[in-house]
N, C-alpha and C positions, 0 to 999 in steps of 0.2 A: 603516522597521522591517521585520524579517523577518516574512513572511507565508507560510503554507502553506494552500492551500485545496483540500480533497478534494471530489470529485464522482463520481457514477456508481453510487452505492449504490441499493438498492431491494429489492423483494420478488420473489424468483425461485423457480422450482420446482427440486427436486432433479434433478441431472444436467445442468442447463443451465450457461451461461457468463455471465460478467459482466466488464466491464473498468472499473477505477477509474482516475481521474486525480488528480493533485495538482499544481496550478500554484503555483510559487514566485515570490516577489518580494521586493525589498528587500535582495538580496545577490547576489554573483557566483556564480550557481547552479553553473556548470561546475567550480568549485573545491572543491565540498563533496560528501562522501559523503552518501548519503541511504538511507533504509530505509522499509519498510512494517511496520506492527505491527497487531495487532488485540486487542480485549478483548471477551470473551464475557460474558454476564450472570453475575455472581457470580464471574467468573474474573479471573486476573491478566493484565496486558498481555503479549502474546507477540510476539516479533520473528519476522517471516515471511521477510523478504528484505533483504539488504544490497546496495546498489548503489554501486560505486565511481564515482569522478568521471567517467570516460570511458564507463562503462556496460559495459565489457568484463569486469569482475570483478563477478559477482553470486553471492551465496551464499544458500541457502534453508534454512529450517527443515525438518526431516524430515517434519513434519506436512503440508507443502504441496508438497514436492519432487515434480516430475513432473506436478502439476496446475496450479500457479500459475507464471506467467512475469512477472518484473519487468523493466522497461526504463526508459530515460530518453531524453529528447530535449533536449539542452542548448540548442539554438536556440530551442526553445519553453519552456524552463525548466519542464519538466514531467516527472514520473515517472509510470509506469503500472504497474498490476497487473492482468494478465489472469488470470482465475480460471475454471477449467474443471472439469467433473464435480462441481459444487457439492453439498455434503452439508449436512444439517441442522446438523451440528456446526460448520460454517463460519459460522453465524449469529453476528454480532459487530459491533461498531463498528470500522471500519478507519481507521487513522491513517497519515499519512506523517510522517516525522521527520528532522530534520537533527541529526546527532551533535554537531557543534561548537556549543556553546551550548545544546544540548538543547532544540531548538525542535520544537513539535508543531502539527499542524493541528487543526481542530475535530472532525474525524472524519466518516465517512459510514457510515450504518447499512446493513448487508447482512443480509437475512433470507431464509433458505432454508427454504421450507415448501411443502407441497402443499395 
C-alpha cells in the first residue's frame, strides 16, 4: 500500500534552517508528481511546492519562494524540503502528498520560536 513518512520536524529558532524528508513506499515513486503542504494551527492546508516526476519542474507558493527548496531523489524514493530563514509564521504541520490518488503522510511538526 502507498505510504508516505515525513521526518525532520522539530523546534527551531527564527532565522535558522531545517530540512524535512518524506520517504515513499508501495508505488513506483519516480512515476508520480509529489508536493509539500503545511497546515498551521487554525488554518487551512496550504500547498508549498509541486515537484514533477524528474525533479526538474518545481513550483513554489509565493509565501515560501526564495526561502524553501524542494527536491526529490528517485533512487531513494524521497522528497525533501529545505527551509531557510524560518519565521514564526512557518510554524505548522508539514505534509508530503501524492496527487494521484490523493495520498498524504502523517505530517511532521515544525515549530519556530525563540
